[in-house]
C-alpha positions in Angstrom: 85.9 49.1 161.3 84.3 49.7 164.7 83.5 53.2 165.5 82.4 53.0 169.1 84.9 54.2 171.7 84.9 53.8 175.5 86.0 56.5 177.9 89.2 54.7 178.6 89.8 54.2 174.8 91.8 57.4 174.5 94.3 56.3 177.0 94.4 52.8 175.4 95.0 54.2 171.9 97.5 56.8 173.1 99.5 54.1 175.0 99.5 51.8 172.0 100.6 54.5 169.6 103.2 55.9 172.0 104.7 52.4 172.6 104.5 51.6 168.9 106.6 54.7 167.9 108.6 55.8 171.0 111.3 53.1 171.2 114.4 54.2 169.2 114.1 51.2 167.0 110.5 52.2 166.4 111.3 55.8 165.4 112.3 54.6 162.0 109.0 52.6 162.0 107.1 55.8 162.4 108.8 57.4 159.5 108.3 54.3 157.4 104.6 54.3 158.4 104.2 57.9 157.3 106.0 57.2 154.0 103.9 54.2 153.3 100.5 55.5 154.1 100.6 59.3 153.5 100.0 58.7 149.8 97.8 55.7 150.2 94.7 56.0 148.0 92.3 55.8 150.9 94.2 58.5 152.9 94.3 60.8 149.8 90.5 60.2 149.3 89.7 60.9 152.9 91.4 64.3 152.7 90.3 65.0 149.1 93.8 65.5 147.8 94.5 66.0 144.1 97.7 66.3 142.2 99.0 69.8 141.7 102.3 69.9 139.9 104.7 67.6 141.7 102.8 67.8 144.9 99.3 67.6 146.4 96.5 70.0 147.3 93.2 69.2 149.1 89.9 70.4 147.6 88.8 71.2 151.2 88.8 75.0 151.6 88.5 75.5 155.3 91.2 75.2 158.0 89.0 73.2 160.4 89.2 70.2 158.0 92.9 69.8 158.8 95.0 69.1 161.9 98.2 70.4 160.4 98.8 74.0 159.4 100.2 72.7 156.2 97.6 69.9 155.8 96.0 71.4 152.7 99.1 70.9 150.6 100.9 68.1 152.6 99.3 64.7 153.2 102.4 63.6 155.0 102.3 66.3 157.6 98.5 65.8 158.0 99.0 62.1 158.8 101.8 62.9 161.2 99.6 65.4 162.9 96.8 62.8 163.3 99.3 60.3 164.8 100.7 62.9 167.2 97.1 63.7 168.3 96.5 60.0 169.0 99.7 59.8 171.1 98.2 62.3 173.5 94.8 62.5 175.3 93.1 64.0 172.4 89.5 63.0 172.5 88.4 65.7 170.1 90.2 64.3 167.1 88.3 61.0 167.3 84.9 62.7 167.5 85.7 65.2 164.8 87.3 62.8 162.3 86.0 59.3 163.0 86.5 57.9 159.4 90.2 59.0 159.0 91.0 58.0 162.6 89.4 54.6 162.3 91.3 54.0 159.0 94.6 55.1 160.5 94.2 52.9 163.6 93.3 49.9 161.4 96.6 50.4 159.5 98.4 50.4 162.8 96.9 47.0 163.5 94.7 48.1 166.5 91.3 46.6 165.7 89.6 46.7 169.2 89.9 49.7 171.5 86.9 49.6 173.8 84.1 52.0 173.8 84.1 55.8 173.8 81.0 57.9 173.5 80.7 60.9 171.1 77.0 62.0 171.7 76.6 64.2 168.6 78.4 61.7 166.4 76.2 58.8 167.7 73.1 60.9 167.1 74.3 61.4 163.5 75.0 57.7 163.0 71.7 56.6 164.5 69.7 58.4 161.8 71.0 56.2 159.0 70.2 52.7 157.9 73.3 50.7 157.0 71.9 47.8 155.0 71.6 49.4 151.6 73.2 52.5 150.0 71.7 54.0 146.8 72.5 56.8 144.5 69.7 58.8 142.9 69.8 60.8 139.6 67.4 63.8 139.3 66.5 65.1 135.9 67.6 68.6 134.9 65.9 71.6 136.3 66.0 74.3 133.7 64.9 77.2 135.9 68.1 76.9 138.1 71.6 77.2 136.8 72.9 75.0 139.6 70.7 72.1 138.5 70.5 72.5 134.8 72.8 69.5 134.3 70.8 67.4 136.8 71.5 66.3 140.3 72.6 63.3 142.4 72.1 62.4 146.1 72.6 59.4 148.4 70.0 57.3 150.2 70.7 55.0 153.2 68.2 52.2 154.0 68.0 49.9 157.0 66.2 46.8 158.1 63.7 48.4 160.4 60.4 49.9 159.2 61.5 53.4 160.1 64.6 53.1 157.9 63.0 51.6 154.8 61.6 52.9 151.6 60.3 56.5 151.8 61.4 56.7 155.4 65.1 56.1 154.4 67.5 58.8 155.2 68.8 60.8 152.1 71.9 63.0 152.0 72.2 65.9 149.7 75.2 68.1 148.8 74.2 71.6 147.6 75.3 75.2 147.5 74.1 77.5 150.3 72.8 80.3 148.1 71.0 82.2 150.8 73.4 85.2 150.6 72.9 85.8 146.9 70.0 88.1 146.3 70.9 89.3 142.7 70.9 87.0 139.7 74.3 88.1 138.5 75.8 87.4 141.9 74.2 84.0 142.0 75.7 83.0 138.7 79.1 84.6 139.4 79.4 83.0 142.9 78.3 79.6 141.5 81.0 79.7 138.8 83.8 80.9 141.0 83.2 79.0 144.2 81.6 81.8 146.1 79.0 79.6 147.9 79.8 77.1 150.7 78.7 73.5 149.9 76.6 71.9 152.7 75.6 68.4 153.5 71.9 68.1 154.2 70.0 65.1 155.6 66.3 64.5 155.3 63.8 61.5 154.8 63.4 60.2 151.3 59.8 61.2 151.1 60.6 64.8 151.7 63.4 64.6 149.1 60.9 63.2 146.5 58.3 65.8 147.5 60.7 68.5 146.6 61.9 67.0 143.3 58.8 65.1 142.1 56.1 67.6 143.2 57.6 71.0 143.9 60.0 71.1 140.9 58.4 68.6 138.6 61.5 66.4 138.1 62.0 62.7 137.6 64.2 60.6 139.9 66.0 57.3 139.2 67.2 55.5 142.3 70.1 53.0 141.8 71.0 50.6 144.7 74.8 50.2 145.0 77.0 47.1 145.9 78.5 48.4 149.1 78.9 46.3 152.3 77.5 47.5 155.6 81.0 48.3 156.9 81.7 50.4 153.8 78.4 52.2 154.3 79.3 52.9 157.9 82.7 54.3 156.7 80.9 56.6 154.3 78.4 57.8 157.0 81.4 58.7 159.3 83.1 60.6 156.4 79.9 62.5 155.7 80.1 63.6 159.4 83.6 64.9 158.8 82.5 67.1 155.8 79.0 68.1 156.8 80.0 71.6 157.6 81.1 74.1 155.0 84.4 72.2 154.3 84.2 72.8 150.6 83.3 75.7 148.3 80.6 74.8 145.7 81.2 75.2 142.0 78.4 74.8 139.5 80.5 73.2 136.8 83.0 70.9 138.6 83.0 70.7 142.4 79.3 70.3 142.4 76.8 67.8 143.8 77.7 65.0 141.4 81.4 65.4 142.0 81.2 65.5 145.8 78.9 62.5 145.9 81.5 60.6 143.7 84.4 61.5 146.0 82.5 60.4 149.0 81.8 57.0 147.4 85.4 56.7 146.4 86.7 56.6 149.9 85.2 53.2 150.4 86.2 51.8 147.0 89.3 53.8 145.9 90.4 51.1 143.5 87.1 51.0 141.6 86.0 54.7 141.6 88.2 57.3 139.9 87.5 61.0 140.3 90.3 62.4 138.2 88.3 62.7 135.0 86.0 65.4 136.3 88.3 68.3 137.2 86.8 70.7 134.7 83.2 69.5 134.3 81.2 67.0 136.3 77.9 66.0 134.7 75.7 64.0 137.1 74.8 61.3 134.5 78.5 60.9 133.6 79.5 60.3 137.2 76.7 57.8 137.5 77.9 55.9 134.4 81.4 55.7 135.9 79.9 54.0 138.9 78.0 51.7 136.7 81.1 50.8 134.6 82.7 49.8 137.9 80.0 47.2 138.4 78.5 48.8 141.5 74.9 49.5 140.3 72.5 46.6 140.9 69.1 47.8 139.7 66.9 50.9 139.2 63.7 52.3 140.6 61.9 55.1 138.7 60.1 57.9 140.5 58.2 60.0 137.9 57.4 63.6 138.6 53.9 64.5 139.8 53.3 66.5 136.7 54.3 63.7 134.4 51.9 61.3 136.2 49.1 63.8 136.1 49.6 64.6 132.4 49.7 60.9 131.6 46.6 60.1 133.6 44.6 63.0 132.0 45.7 62.0 128.5 43.8 58.7 128.8 40.4 60.6 128.7 38.6 62.0 125.7 39.3 65.7 124.8 35.9 66.9 126.2 36.6 65.3 129.6 40.1 66.7 129.7 38.6 70.2 129.2 36.1 69.4 132.0 38.9 68.5 134.4 40.5 71.8 133.7 37.3 73.9 133.9 36.2 72.3 137.2 39.7 73.0 138.7 39.6 76.6 137.5 36.0 77.0 138.8 34.7 77.7 135.3 32.0 75.1 135.8 30.5 73.5 138.9 31.7 70.1 140.1 28.1 69.0 139.4 29.0 69.1 135.7 30.2 65.5 136.0 26.6 64.4 136.5 26.2 64.2 132.8 28.7 61.3 132.7 26.9 58.0 133.0 29.5 55.9 134.9 29.9 56.8 138.6 33.5 55.6 138.5 34.4 58.0 135.7 32.7 60.9 137.6 34.9 60.1 140.6 38.0 59.9 138.4 37.2 63.2 136.8 36.8 64.9 140.2 39.9 63.4 141.6 41.9 64.5 138.6 40.4 68.0 138.9 41.5 68.0 142.5 45.1 67.0 141.5 45.1 69.5 138.7 44.0 72.3 141.0 46.9 71.3 143.4 49.2 71.5 140.4 48.0 75.0 139.5 48.6 76.1 143.1 52.1 74.5 143.0 52.8 76.2 139.7 51.7 79.6 141.2 48.9 80.0 138.6 46.2 80.1 141.3 46.4 81.8 144.7 46.1 79.0 147.4 44.0 81.2 149.6 41.3 81.7 146.9 41.4 78.0 146.0 40.9 76.8 149.5 37.1 76.8 149.2 37.2 75.0 145.9 39.4 72.3 147.3 36.9 71.8 150.2 34.0 71.5 147.8 35.8 69.0 145.6 36.6 66.9 148.6 32.9 66.8 149.5 31.9 65.7 146.0 34.6 63.1 145.8 33.6 61.6 149.2 30.0 61.2 148.0 31.1 58.9 145.1 32.4 55.3 145.2 36.2 55.3 145.8 38.3 54.9 142.6 41.9 54.3 141.8 43.3 56.2 138.8 45.6 54.1 136.7 48.4 55.5 134.5 51.5 54.2 132.9 54.8 56.0 133.3 57.4 54.2 131.1 60.9 55.3 131.7 64.1 54.9 129.7 67.1 54.2 131.9 69.5 57.1 131.5 72.4 54.8 132.0 71.7 53.3 128.6 71.9 56.7 126.8 74.7 57.9 124.6 78.0 59.1 126.1 78.3 62.8 126.8 81.5 63.6 124.9 81.2 63.7 121.1 83.7 63.7 118.2 82.5 64.4 114.7 84.1 64.4 111.2 81.9 65.8 108.4 82.3 66.4 104.7 80.9 69.8 103.7 80.3 71.1 100.2 78.6 74.1 98.6 78.6 75.8 95.1 82.1 77.2 95.5 84.2 74.8 97.6 84.6 71.5 99.4 85.4 71.4 103.1 85.6 69.2 106.1 84.6 70.0 109.7 86.2 68.5 112.8 84.0 68.9 115.9 84.6 68.1 119.5 82.0 68.5 122.3 83.1 68.3 125.9 79.7 67.3 127.3 75.9 67.3 126.7 73.1 66.2 124.5 71.5 67.8 121.4 68.2 67.0 119.7 70.0 65.4 116.8 71.8 62.9 119.0 70.4 59.4 119.8 67.4 60.2 122.1 67.1 57.0 124.2 67.5 57.7 127.9 67.9 61.5 127.4 65.3 64.2 128.1 63.0 64.5 125.1 62.2 68.2 125.8 65.7 69.6 126.4 69.1 69.8 124.8 72.2 71.2 126.6 75.7 71.3 125.1 78.8 72.5 126.9 82.1 73.6 125.1 81.6 72.7 121.5 84.4 73.6 119.0 84.3 73.2 115.2 87.4 73.5 113.1 86.9 73.8 109.3 89.4 72.7 106.7 89.4 73.9 103.1 90.7 72.6 99.8 93.8 74.8 100.3 94.7 72.8 103.5 93.7 75.7 105.6 92.3 74.8 109.0 90.6 77.6 111.0 88.2 78.0 113.9 84.7 78.0 112.5 82.6 77.9 115.7 83.1 77.7 119.4 80.0 77.4 121.7 80.5 77.8 125.4 77.0 76.8 126.2 73.9 76.0 124.1 70.7 75.2 126.0 67.2 74.7 124.6 64.2 73.8 126.6 61.1 72.6 124.6 58.3 71.4 127.0 55.0 70.8 125.4 52.5 73.7 125.8 48.8 72.8 126.2 45.7 74.3 127.7 46.4 72.4 130.9 50.2 72.6 131.1 51.4 76.0 130.0 55.1 75.5 129.6 57.1 78.0 127.6 60.0 77.1 125.3 63.2 79.0 125.5 66.9 78.8 124.6 70.2 80.6 125.1 73.5 80.3 123.3 76.9 81.9 124.0 79.8 81.5 121.7 82.0 82.6 118.8 81.1 81.9 115.2 82.6 82.7 111.8 79.6 84.3 110.1 78.6 86.8 107.4 78.9 90.4 108.4 77.7 91.4 104.9 76.6 89.4 101.9 80.1 88.2 100.9 82.4 88.6 104.0 82.9 86.2 106.9 84.6 87.0 110.2 84.7 85.7 113.7 81.9 87.1 115.7 81.0 86.9 119.4 77.4 85.8 119.6 74.8 85.8 122.4 71.4 84.5 121.1 68.1 83.6 122.7 64.7 82.3 121.7 61.3 82.2 123.4 58.1 80.6 122.3 55.9 77.5 122.6 56.1 73.9 121.6 53.2 71.6 120.6 52.6 68.2 119.1 51.3 67.8 115.5 50.9 64.5 113.6 53.4 62.8 115.9 55.9 65.6 115.4 57.2 68.1 118.0 56.7 71.6 116.6 58.2 74.8 118.1 57.2 78.4 117.2 59.9 80.7 118.4 60.8 84.4 118.5 64.6 85.0 118.0 67.1 87.6 119.2 70.8 87.6 118.5 73.5 90.1 119.6 76.8 90.1 117.6 80.1 91.7 118.5 82.6 91.9 115.6 85.5 93.9 114.1 83.6 96.1 111.7 85.0 99.6 111.8 81.7 101.4 111.4 79.8 99.5 114.1 81.1 96.8 116.5 77.7 95.6 117.7 74.7 94.5 115.6 71.5 92.7 116.5 69.2 90.3 114.7 65.6 89.7 115.4 63.2 87.3 113.8 61.1 84.1 114.1 61.7 80.4 113.6 59.7 77.2 113.1 61.3 73.9 114.2 59.9 70.4 113.5 61.5 67.3 114.9 60.7 63.7 115.6 62.5 60.9 117.5 62.3 57.4 116.1 63.7 54.2 117.5 66.6 54.2 115.0 66.8 57.8 113.8 65.5 61.3 114.1 65.0 64.3 111.9 64.8 68.1 112.4 63.5 70.7 110.1 64.4 74.3 110.9 63.0 77.4 109.2 64.0 80.9 110.3 63.9 84.4 109.1 65.9 87.3 110.7 66.4 91.0 110.0 69.7 92.6 110.8 69.4 96.0 112.6 72.6 97.2 111.0 72.1 96.1 107.4 68.6 97.3 107.2 68.3 96.4 103.6 69.4 92.8 104.3 67.1 90.0 105.5 68.4 86.6 106.3 66.3 83.4 105.8 67.4 79.9 106.2 66.0 76.4 105.8 67.8 73.4 107.2 66.9 69.6 107.2 69.0 67.3 109.4 68.7 63.5 109.5 70.5 61.3 112.0 70.8 57.5 111.8 71.7 55.9 115.1 74.5 53.3 115.2 73.9 52.2 118.8 74.7 54.6 121.6 78.3 55.0 120.5 77.8 56.5 117.1 75.5 58.0 114.4 75.6 59.2 110.8 74.2 62.8 110.3 73.3 64.4 107.0 72.3 68.0 106.6 71.0 70.2 103.8 70.8 73.9 104.3 69.7 76.7 102.1 70.5 80.3 103.1 69.1 83.4 101.5 70.5 87.0 101.8 68.2 89.3 99.8 68.9 88.2 96.2 71.8 85.8 97.1 71.0 82.2 97.8 73.5 79.5 98.7 73.1 75.8 99.5 75.3 73.6 101.7 75.4 69.9 102.0 77.1 67.9 104.7 77.6 64.2 105.7 79.3 63.3 108.9 80.1 60.5 111.4 79.8 61.0 115.1 81.4 59.0 117.9 80.2 59.3 121.5 82.6 58.5 124.3 
């Protein structure tokens, strides 16, 4: 579809459309055209319509996105308004909405209409390469609620040197959060659509600098099977929505969803957006694109911190400490003189320089006080032979990870009864799930419901988690990352030694995680607030400590959890628990999980055993 218009094109188009529809015999043709194309998949995608009852409603939230006053709810009137605009001398509509105008004109059979210049639109188009379109997946960013599920963005590459590789143009869709100064307002606006969503364009190297270096996140780039004409169509549609056309929602109408809807306008038959109305996980949207056969390959961009940690780990422990101490100015750079090989001295100094940059980026050292240290390191490095530091950064392709939704059926037994649990999880990943392609230091589950059936055929709600997130980065003397977690839900639990009732729970943990004998070991402090129906007190709180040991293998994983908590209401009652879970993978679509748990309330001890089968879909 050509997008260049000449100054006489408006009259040409207007005359064509007018003649096409003005003759009496053609009036019916106009109605027929509207009936045929007002619910065409491409038209509905261009205006971002979704079914609402028996009608339609556009996801666009601002009037400027529509030509008709009723355009938000009526695709028929919006198409009619566009045709009527083309019947007159309406230059503005062609420059404002080049994608929808070009598509409509192509359906009318007018393929060539001269040249017409829209300076701002042409400037926008000229900044993009049109040879290759890619979608990138960014790993989760646990410090930001908007990015805790990950992120996706688009990259446009061309054939000229200024449009290739790191100079390619990338397009990002994100919330404009500049108006939210308080944390509670940030979260509330993000959940309720209180932020405008904005399209932002910048070179790929700047995008990677932000994600790889500033935020310490990995990026996977996937080239897509889109033709140059389809890429041009998408570029023009991005122009149409680059203002604040949409409100941003953290959970559904987020970056991943909007990127998916943009790609769907070029391939409406292959890309479906209907399954992400309530929750759009970036990895899930990417898998949908892959299942449509549109992903060709993958390029991995590891985070700067990952590369640095991997490079430092190749050296003996004493040299790792030397790297740290030189960067922190605990010892002079001359301390490397004791190392015999000049190349190793150069590597140690270079890694000290990079580690110092990491400390500055991590705000553990003031950049002003570190300026002199950086200068001295540069002088020492320049006096030694140049060296190239090698490191390996193996990556598991996230597309090969397990599916996000999970259905489980488990047999549960204890000393007094036999039960079964039916569990459904809407989205996420837990440490007991197959680990391939998933973050090894983070679990995040969204909307998990457990129904428990008893021998008396009673089925009741046992547990409902709205969100359960645990971040477990490895803490070391060089990389001081804290572990933390938060869970919000409803759970049937003991309010005294013998009684169970549904209790609202908000719990958290904070601590550190380390490696020991190949295991990942976490030491955590625990806090839990409970709201329940007890007449004497509706709120209680638990505090305690926990030890968690886990290991991921190629075919299975195990988790050992030990915890001890004291309830602030039942001051005589301490609660201790030990739990061992083992998961055997059955590919990425299933697993068998067995759990043994021992719970101790003062002098009362109970044991529970469970065996279950999980399906991922």
